[in-house]
Structure formats: structure tokens, C-alpha cells
C-alpha positions, 0 to 999 in steps of 0.5 A: 237809577230806575224807580224800582232801584230807588225803592229797593235802595231805600228799603235796604237802607242804602243811599239812592240817587234821591228819595223815591217819590210816590203818588196816591190820588183818586181817579178824578184827581188823576184824570185832572192831572192827565188833562192838565199836563197833556199826558196820554196815559198814567205812565206818561204822567208818572214820567212827567211828574218824576214819580216812582209809582208802584205798579201791580201784578196780580192773578186774573180772576176767572170767576165761574159764578158770575150769573145771578150775582146782581152786581156783587163782586166775587165776595158778594159785596155790593156797592153804590156810587156816592157823589160828593163835593158838588160832583167833583168826586165819588166813592163806592159805598157798601150796601146790603153786606152779604153777612149782615143777616147772619147770626151763627158760625154755621150760617157763615160756614155755609156761605159761598166763599170764593175759591183761590183756584178761581184766580189764574196766576199764569200771567203774573210773571209777564205782568212783572216783565212788562213793568220792569223798572217800576216797583211792583206790588203783589197784593192787598190784605186788610182783614177787618176792613174786608170783614166790615164790608161783608158784615156791615161796619156797625155789626162788625164792631159789635161782633168783637164784643157780642159775637167773638166766635163769629168774627173769629170765623169770618176773619179766618175765612178771609185770611185763608183765601188771601193767604192762598192768593198771596202765595200763588202770586208771590210764587208766580212772580219769581222774586220780581214782586217787591212788596205786598200790603198787609194792613188795617185801619187802626186809628181815628183822627184822635185815638186808637180805634181798638184796644191793644188786646183786641188788636193782638187777639184778632188781627196781629197774628194773621198779619204776622203770618201774611208778612212772614209769607211775603218775606219768605219770597223776598217781598217787603211789607207795607202797612197802611193805617190812618190816624193816631196809631202810635200805640200800635207801631211797636207791634206793627214792627214786631209782626213784620212791617217794613214800610209805614203809611200814610203818616198823618202827622197832625194826629195826636202822637204822630208828630214826625220828630218822635216817630223818626226818633223812636221808630226810624231805625226799624221802618221806612216812612211813606207819605207825610204830605198832608192831604186834609189841610195842606194840599187841598187848602194851603198855598203852593208855598205851604206845600213846598215848606211841608215837603222840605220839612218831611224830608228834613225830619222823616228823611234824616239818614234815609228811610223815607218815601215822599208821598201824600198821606192817602189819596189826593182829593179832587178838590186839591188845586193842580198847582199845589200838586205840582208844587209838591212834586217840583219841590220834592225833586228840588230837595230829594237829592240833596 
């Protein structure tokens, strides 16, 4: 079977030739693997590792307002590069959030929001054809995460209580633009787009981040509408949410989540046996190989055991895609990464 056929089989609750195997990693981790395995490009790396990697198809941005933006993206978000782990890796940190100084909905409405027409979808079908055989993703929507980048995390959290009209207006603007982009993308894909991401980070390491009333009042219905749009065009919905999120899972299923990632099973309430027992009939699990302890600090044997455990627990009766739980970090030994994929192939087809 091709990687796409494996994904589609699992999503349709059919039995593939083996469990699909995915990859999430930082750019530095990917570069390290390319060098270690002598691969010319990422597709060669996926072939070498036997990874059923998701590929992307998305409209091309033709932004008419690049002049005078001073390094900000199309949303007005600026970042700076921050180095960590002694230079082993880096990430982009938001600076000067564009909505940070605003106080009223009127100010927010006057902001120069991007226009969905700036994105040209004419190449989406060709992108899909060029990546035939791979599962194809057509978008990423994370409403409050996006709002936080535009507002600043501290103010964004305060707005929920202190400025509810402002956060509501901001989330609606972000939703409307993404909804138009999703529809444009899915329509242009002509049925070749297999999944979209409708997501939100809802958990800390120890507990839910938001009350259920906040989740339901601010996030859930917008996520439901986006999921319904995806389903209308035949695409499945992947929801990524870190941490201790068990309390939200019934609502995520209700709004249309088909695939749940990343399954941080060390967090309270996220024990794999309970998740599989209570939700395994309704969602496909994606991830589960711990990248906070096992992958960076365990031995190859520890990694292999965890892969076997995940397949035994999360994969019982199907409904599992093997992957790290979030991006593999650059401090992770190459030997542990190779052990994960080698063991996955040894066990995935049994």
C-alpha cells in the first residue's frame, strides 16, 4: 500500500498492510537525520525511514502589502529567533504583537486584516498531483493560538475575563479569514486533500488550561464549523492539543475531530489504556511516542519498548498512527530516532 492508502484505510477503520508511521521533528532534527542517513532531500528521508509522512497543498500567498511591514508576516506578527540547548536548536518568539496596544473593538475592526483573495489557489490541484501517493493536508486552524500571537499571550488570557467583546471580535475575524481559505483550498483540491488541522492547545502538563465553559463559549462552535467544512469536502480533521486534555475529548469528538494528536500519555488523565477504552471507537490516535523523556533521554531499548506498548494499547483493533508526541527535539540521539522507526516497522504489520 502507498502511504496515502494506509492513512485512508485507518481513517475508514479498515485494516491496512501495517499501521501508518508518521514523523514530526524540528528543522534541526530533520537536518541531522538527512546528514546521518545520507539522504538528498526529505522525501528520500521518508523513504529511508519508511515514514508515511503527511505532505501539504495550500494556496500561494500573493500579498500586495509587503512594503513597509518591517519584517512582519501577512497578519502583522513579528518574531525573533531564540537559540536554545547551547545552539542545538532555535525557535521563533513573537515580539511586538500587533493587537497588543488596542483597547476597543473599534480599533480592532480598523486593523488591516489580510484578505483571503490574496491567496491564489490555482496551483493546489497540481500540488496534490505532484504528491500523489502521500497523505495530503490542506490547512491549519488554531483560533486562540493565533489570537495570542497577535495580542500577546498574557493579554489574550486576560481578555477572556476582562475584555470578552474584544476577544470575541478577534477570534471571529481570524475564523472568517481561515474559513474562506479552507474552503478555497478544499474546493481547489477536488477531493485530493485528505485532512486539515482544526486545533487548539487546551492543556498544561498537569490540567486543562481553560474551563469547559470558556472552551464551549469561545472555541468549540468555530472549530465545529471548520470541521464541518472539511467533512463537506471529504477531508478528515486532525486536532492537535498538548497536555492533560482528557476533559475536552468528548467535546472534540462531538465537534468533528477524527484524529487526536499528540497523546502525551504521561500527563494526568491521559493514560493510554483509558483513552483507548473510552474513546477508541470514535477517534484515531496519532503520536504517543514520548519526546520529553523517552526519546531524548531514554535508551534505544526504552524507545523500542514504548513503540511496542503504544501499538499494543493504542493500536488494539486498529485506529492508531505511530508518531512522536510532538516535534522530536534536536537533543534527541539519532540512535533513538532510528530505534523508533525500526521497531515500528518490526511490529506495525503484526
